[in-house]
N, C-alpha and C positions, 0 to 999 in steps of 0.2 A: 669746330663747332660743337656745342655742347649737346648732351642728349635730349633736352629740352628742345634745341633748335634743328636736331636731327629729321629728315624727310620721314614721311610716316608711310607705312605699306598700306597695300589695299585693306587689310582689316583694321586699321586705324593704329596699329602699334608701331613706335619707332623702329626703322631700319638699324639694324645692329652689324653692318658690314657682311661679307660672304658668308654663307651657310653652305653646308655640305649639299651638292647636287642631287636632284631627284634621280631615279635610275629608269624612270619611264621611257624616255629618249634612247637609252641603251637597249630599252626592250624592242623598241621599233628599229633600231639601227637605221634612224634617218640620213639619208644620203644627201649631199649638197653639190648643185653643178650651176656653174655661172657661164653663159653664152654671150657672144657678143652679138652685135645686129645682123652679122653674116651667119650666125648660127655656129660658128666654131666654138669649140671648149676653151676657156681662159682659165676656170677654177676647178679643181678634182678634188674632192675631199677622201679622206681612208674610206670611210663608208660607202663611197661611190665605187671604189675599187672592188671592196668585198661584193657589192650589190651585183654590178655588172661584170666583173672579171678583168677590166683592164686597168693596168697601172696608171699612174698620173703621166708618165713618159709617154706612154701609149696612146694616152686619150688627149693630153693637152694639145690644142691647135687643130684637131680633127672636127669635121662637120659632125656635130652630134647626132642628126639623124642618119647619116650614112653608116655611122659606127653602132648604132644601138637600136636601130628602128629597120623593119622588113621593108624591102622595095616597095610592097603594095600600099603602105601606108606612109610613105614619104611624103606624098601631095598633101595628105590629111594633117600631118605633123607641122609640115610647113606653113599652111593656114593658120592653125592653131597659133602657132609661134608667132606668126606676123600679126594676128590679132591682139595678142598680149601686148606686144611692142607698141603697136599702134595706138590702141585704146586705154592701155594702163590697167585694164581689168585683169583681174586674175581668173586662170582657170585650174580646175581640179577635176580630178577622175583617174580612171584607172586605165592602163594601157599595156599591150603586150610589148615587152622589150627583149630584143635578142641579147643573150649572154654571150660571153667571148666564147665558151664551150659549146656554142651551136644552138643549144635550146632555147626556148622562149618561155619568159616569165610574164606573169601579170603585177605590173608595178603601180601603187598609189602614187599620183603625182599631185604636188601644188606647186603651178608656175606663176610668177608675178615679175613685174617690171621694175628694174633698179635704175637709179640716176646717180652719177658721181658727182663731186663737186665741179667739175669742168661742164657738166650737162651731157655726157657720154649717156647712152642708154645700153642696158644691158637686161638680160634675161635670168634669173633667180630660178632653179627647179630643186624642189624638194621631194625626194622619192623614198618610198619604203616600200618592202615586199608587200604585196597585196594580202596574202595569206595570214601574214604576222599581224596587219591591220584588222583584217576581219575576225582573226582570233580573238584579238584584244578587244574589238568592238563587242564579239559576242559574250566574252567573259562580264565586261561592263555592263551590257544590256540584262544579262542573267542576274549580275549581282542586284542592279538596280531594281529590276523588276520583282526578284525575291524579296527584296528588303520593302519595298513599297507594298506588295500585296500580302506580306505575311501577317498573322494575328499577332506575331510576337512582337514586342516592342524594341526597337534597335534604336540606339544613339551612338554618336561618334563625338568625344571630348577631346581636346588639343591637350597639350601637354601640361597647360596650366589649368587643366578640368574644367573648362568652358564648353559650353555646347556648340559643336561645328554644324552637326545636320542630326535630324530626327526622323524617323519614318511614320507614316500616317497612325500605325498602331500605337505608337507612343504618344502622339498628339491625344488619342482618345485616352488612355490610360492618365494621361496627367492633367486633360482637360485644359491644356494651353496650346494654342496655336503654334506652328513649327517655327515661324518666323520670330516669336517671342522667346524662342529657346536659344538661337543664335547669339553666341557672344556672352552669354549670362551663365552662372554658376549653377550648379545643383540646388544650394539653399535659395538662390534668387527666385529660381522658376518654381520650387517646390517648399514654401515656407512652412507647410504644415507637417513636413517630413523630417524626421531625424536623420540626416545623412551623413552623419559624422563617421559612421562605420563603412558606409558604402564609398566615402572619400578616401578613407585610410586604406581600404582594399584597393582601390583604383592607383593610388600612389605606390603601393606594393607592387601591382602588376606593371607600372610604367618603370619601375625601378629594377624587378628582376627579371621581366619577360614571361615569367611562368602565369599561365591563366588561372583564375579563379572560378571554378564551376559549382553552381547548386548552392550559392548563398540564399540567405532568407531575410527579407526586408518586411518590416511590418509598419504600417501607419496610414495617412490618410494624404489624399492629392486634391486640387481644386475640382477635378472630375466627380468626387464624391467627398465632400468635407465632413459630413456626417457620420461616416461608419469606416472602421478600419478595415484595410484590405491587406493581403499577405501576397508579396511576389517572390519568384524564384528568379535570382539574377546570376550571369555569368560576365565575366569581364576577360578582354583580351587584349593585348598590346598590338598596335598595328604599326607596321615598318615597312618601307620601300625595300627593293632588290639590294640596295648598298646597305641596309641595315640602318637607315635613318629612323629615329623613332617619331612617329606622326601623332600619337595618340592613344586613346585606348577607346576600344568598342565595348558597348553595353548592351547586353539583351536583358529584357525582363518580360516574365510570363506570369499572369495573374492566376495566382493557385489557391485563391481565398476560398472555393468550394471544398477543394481536395483539402486544404488544411482544418477547414471546420470538420469535415468528415472524420480527418485523422484525429482531431483533438476528440469528437464525439466517440470514435471507436477506443481511443485511450481511456477516456472517462468511463465507456463500459466494460473495457477490459479491468480496471480499477475496480468497479463495483464487483463483478464477478470474483474477482481476488479476495476483496473484502468479505463478501459472502461465502467463499470457500472456507476464508480464515474464521468466519464464524461459525461455520458448520463443524470445524474442528475444536474450536475453542470452548464453545458454549454448551453447558450441560454436562461438562465432564464429572460431575456429581450430583446427588439428590441434594445439596444444601442449599437452602433458598437465598441467603446472603452471597454464598460463593458462585451461585449461576448470575445473579444480578450483577456482582463485580466484573465476571467475565464479558457481559454485554457492554458495560461501561468500557472497558480496556480495548474492545474491538472499536467502539466508535470513537475513541481518542488515539491517535490525533486524525485518523482517516476520514472522519466526517466531520467533527466539530473539536473546539479548543476544551471544551468544558461539556462532560455528560454526566446525567443523574438518571438513575433508575429510582422510580418511585412506585409503591403499589397503594392502592385504597386500604385503609386499615380495616375496613370492613371484610374486604378479601382475604387479608391475612389473618383474622380471626375466623373465616369460614361462615361469614354472613352475606346476604345479598348485597350488591354494590350499586344498584340503580340510582342515579340522582334526579331528582326534580329540578326544573329550571332557576329556583330561587335557594337551592340548597349549596351549602358549602362542601368541599371536597376536603375529607380528613385524610391524610396522606403519610404513609410512613416511609421514611428515605431508606433505602436498602443500600444503595452503592453511588459513591461519587467518583468521577476522575477528571483530572489529575487530583493529586494531593498536596499542592504546592504552596499552598496559603496565601494566593493571589487575593486580590478584591472578589472577583468572580467565583472562586471558591468559597470564599467567606459568607458570599450572599447567598449560597445554596444551603439546603438542609443536611445536615451533616448525617451520615448512615446510623440509623437508631431512633432518631428523631421523628416525633409526629407533629405535624403542622396543620392548621386548618386554612384551606384557601378559598378566599371568598366567592362567590358564584360568578363575579366578573372577572376572575383571574383565567389566562389562558390555559392554563394545565387543566383548571376546572372543566372548561369548554371541552379541552382534548376528551377527558374521560368520561364527560357527561354525555356527548355526541358520539364518540367512538370514531371521531375524524381527526385527521392531521390538522395542525394550525401553525401556518409559515407566516412570519414576518420578514420579508427578505430585507428590509432596511429599516432597523429601530430607530425611531425617534424617542424624544424625551417624554412624550405622552404615551408610548408604549410600556414605558419602564415599571410604572405601579401596577400593571397589568400582567407582567412576568414575575415580579419580586413577591415574595412572601409578605415582606412589609415595606415601609417608608425608607429605612436605614438599608435595608438589602437593595432597594431601587438605587440609592445613592452610590453603593459600593458597583452596583452592576454600570452604572453611567461614568464612573470612574475608572473601572476596567477596560471602557471602550467597547461593550457589547453593541454590535452593529448589526447582526443577524441572528434570528431565534428560530426553532422549529421544534415542536414538541409532536409525537406520534403516540398512538394508543397501544396498550399491550393487549391484545385480545387473543383469547384461547377458548377454544370450545363455546363460542359464541358469547362469551362474557369479558368485558374490559375489566382488566386487574389492575391497570395503573398506567404508566406513560413512560416514555424514554425522552427525556428532556435535553435538548441540544442547544449549545451557545456558540458563537464565534467571537472571538475578541482579536487574536493575532492574525488568523488567516483572513486575507483583506477580501476573498470572494463571498459575496451573499449565497445563502442557501437558495437553491433553484429548485425548480420540479424534478430533475434527476436525483438530487439529493434525498428529497420527500419519498421517491421511489426506493430509494436504497435504504433508508431510515425504515420505512414501513416492512421492507424485505428483513431486515434484522430483528424488527420489533417482532414481526410474526414467527420467525423462528425460535426466539429467545422466549417468546409468550408461553409457549407450548412446554418448554423447558422450566420454565419459573412454575408454572402452573402444576406440572409434573412433582418439581419441588415442594411446593407449597402443600398439596395433598399429601405427599410422602411425610412431611414434616407434620403434619396434623394427625396421621395416623401414628407416627412414631411417638409424639407426644401423648397420644390417647393410650398406647401400650405402654408408655414408660409411667404414665399416671398411675394406670393399673397395676403395674409391676411394683411400684413402688408403696402403693396401697396395700398390696399383699405381702411385703416384707416387714419385720419388726423395725420399729424406728429406734428403739433401743433394747439391746438384749437385757433381760430380766436379772436381778441380782439373785444369785443362786449360791447354795452352799458349796463352800471349799473351792470356788472357781471365781478367776477374773477372767472377763471375756472381752474381746474388742472383734469389730467387724466393719467391712466395706461393701457396698456394691458400687460399681462402676458399669453405667450403661454403655452399649457399642456406641462407636463413632459414628458420625452423621452419615456415613455413607451405608451403613446397614441397619436394618431394623433391631429393635429391642429382643433381647433373646428370654429364655425362661430360666435363667440362672436364679437359686433361693440358698437361703441358709436360714437356721433356726435355732433357737436355744431354748428348751422346753424344760421346766421345773417339774420333778417328779416326787412323789412320796420317797419318804425315808431319807430326804436331802441329797437325793441322786438327780442328776443332770442330762437329759438327753441333747445331744449335739448333732447338727443335721447339715449337710451342704448336698445341692442338687443340681442337676442341668437337664432341663428339658430340650430334646432335639426340635430344631425349628426356630423361628423367629416371628415376631408381631403380635398382634392382640391374642391370637389363638395360643401360641406359646406360652403368654404369660397367664392366660385363663387357666391352662392344663396347669402350670406351675402353681396356682392357687389353689387348685382343687387337691393336688397332691400334698401341698402343704397343710391343708386342712385335715386330709385324710391321716397325715404322718402325726401331727397333733391329736387326733382322737385315738389313734391305736397307741401310741406314747402313753396316754392316760392308762392303759390297760396293764401297763408294765412287761410288756412282751419282751421276750428275747431278741434282740436285734435281727437275728436271720429270721426269726419267725414272722418280724414286724416286716420285713423286706418282702417276704412272701405274700402278705397280704397286700401290699402295695402294688406287687407285680400285677395282682388281679384286677386291682382298681384301675392300674394303667392301661390294660389291655382292654378295658371297657371305654376308655376315652378316645374314640376315633383312631384307633391304630397308632396311639403316641408312644414315643418311646423315651425314656429318660435314664440318667445315672444318678447314683446317689451314694453318698457314705452316711450310715446310721451308727453314733456310738453313744453309749449310756456310761457316765462316770458316778463311780460309788467313792466319796469321799472316805468312809471309813475302810472301805477294803484297799484304799489307794490303788485302784485299778479302772481301766476302761475296757468294756465289751465292744466290739466293733465289727460290723458286717458290710461289706462293699458290694455294691450292684453296679458293675461295669465302669466303675468312677476311679480317677486317678488316686493313688494312695496318699493319705496325709503324711507330714513329716512330724517327727518328734524329736524334741531340743531338750537335752538334760544338761544341767549345768556339769562342767567338767569333762563331757563326752562330746565325741563329733554328732552333728545333727544327722539324721538318718530318715528315709522312707520305711515307713511299716511295711513288713512284708505279710502281706494280705491276700487271700484269696480273691481275684479280681472278680468274679462272678459275670452274670450277664446283665444288661441293663433290664430295667423295669419294662414291663410290656412284652418281653419276648415269650415269656412263660414256659411251664415245663420243667425248668431248671431250678434245683434248690440253692440255698445259699448258706453261707457257713458263718459262725461267730469266733472271733479271735479275742482273746483275754491278753491286754498287754498291761505293764506296770504302769503306773502315773501318780509319781510322787511330788509334794510339794515342791514348786520351782519348776517343774517340768512343764512342757508346752506342747499342743498338740495344733498343728498348722493344716487347716482343711481349705481346700481352693476348688475352683472349676478351672476347666483346660484354658479358658480364655487369658487366664493370668500367665501360662507359660509356652503355651504353643505359638509358633510364628511360620512364616512360609520357607524361612532360609536357614533354619537349624533344626538338627534332630531333637525329638523328645527327650531323648538320655542327656544331651548336652543342657538342655534347659532345667530339666530337673537337678542336675548337678550344679547348675547356677543357683537355683531356688536354695538349695542346701549350703552353698557358699555365703549367702546372704544371711542367713541365720547362724550369725556366728557370735551374736552377743544375748546371752539368756536374760540378762537383767535390763534390756533396754525396754522401755514401757511399751505397752502393748498397742496402743494407739499411734505412736511413732512407729513401732515396726511393721504396722500394716500401710501406713503412707510410704515407707521405706521400699515395702515389697511392690507396691502399684506402681510408684514412681520408677523403680529400676527395672521391673519385670515386664510390665505390659507394654509390648510392641506397638508402634503407631500402625505397622501393616494388618495387624491382627484385629479385623472389625468384628470382635464377639465381646460380650459382655462378661464381667467377672465378679464372682462371688467369692469373699475371703472371709474366714472365721478363726480367731486364734484363742485359743483357752489355755490358761496358765492354772495348775493346781496351787490351791493356797492352804496352808495348815488349819485346820479345824481349832475353833476356839477352845 
């Protein structure tokens, strides 16, 4: 007979011949006993030997009632036996049976009438120890009750991964009656759910026997087809006591709320991490552009794919920034991240550019109202209101911009500009949590940006004052070639009070001055200007350098406790000499052809403003071709080298007396001025020339 013609089993599948037996009957140890019509034992199974204690030789041919039943129950047993044989109706129940060892045991019986092919009547008795039966019944009842009443969804799948049974909780979870599960696969019952991973896990459990506990499944079922749910699932292989694989048990627990809470907690943790990162990274300097870049670097990629930091141009210039409903926003771009040249980046304003955004633009709305502007799902009609131009809108559309967020930068009650955020690669739209995070970042950064803005304005003011007080070009003097440089301090420090001057005097003489006012900012620059003016006035009197410094000392003492260092030299081309006095300043270097460069050995003196200490004038030779190099400490001092090392380095760089002076100034600044020395530098080099 072919497989197609093979008889079907009760489940509808074709029978495939003998299979391994179940172990249930072995658990029960069911004994079989056959009696003739007289009640004599004619068949006696090995299980009967075990249950009652009599061997087959001892039991066969004996009256069963006399062998196994107590005398007081013989009449009752005889009646039950006669009723079964007479009526053909089976009888079942528990009955005390006498064991060979004399003890009495409760035995569960199933008695029924048998007929052979000759019409002879027999009685079949199936018996099992009642305690074993009761224990098995209790286990089954307990398991069934627990499964039916459990809020956890349970299912049993056969070895082909078809449903065999489900409990009521799983009916509710799936939204499908239990009867519609039986015989069907997971995909047939749950078409909305991607069950590939679950089926693969079930096959692994069937193959290995190792349970899989705590897996996660996300999707939708007919019970709630509009919303995703999350389930925790576990899989166990089912076997009987003989090791036959029956299928796999599946348990499902809906953990949607816990999963959402976990996701929200992770998002909160991420927000705190970003804020902590921002606190450490934003505002490391008082440089406006650097601070804006730090904000953009924190925002990408944690919050956005593209981030731009823009300030109102009026704010940068220190003017009021309030916008009316019909006013455009003139915005200066400060930072943009990333810098990868993609369409989304090309659509943005490059740092340093100034752009005018019409009143209907979203960034204009943001800086005008001081409120965040959120477009979770960007549509084509939104692009012209986001981009600065029609061309930029095309680029944003091509880049796949799908979500947009702008938050204002507000510090001390004033709107400074906006943090502009776009998502092109990150598929998730901006949501309210992102708005909260962006606002927090913007609020922290705005204070730092405002500090940098005020500092930059103050520094620009001091620098303008400083430059206005210094000579733009040294004057042409008799017998001297002069070159000079002034380099302001780095952006992390304020402008200092360094200065230099070249003052023509009567008789072809020239005064050379380099000084340094202690302190920084506008105050130091103003003090420097007053000292320079005083020096110029005193120099016109043709005073001895030491005498001039004494007058400057008195002037400095009256300038709000100011302190300054200064070197003052007077060059006489006719005598080929320089008379020099020093007030606490670093010694000038002298360079002479054919000789090694040297630091002039001058009495150091005390700084101007200390008072009560005299100064000395020293006369040094200064022949044509000789050079004097005057400088302030910002040129040579560093945090990691001794001053002697740096001065020796300075002398080593003065190795070419024939080098053009302008080139020599650049060479010294480029080589000596250390990046970590945030101090300004004044440098003056004078070379003696032959008289005509």
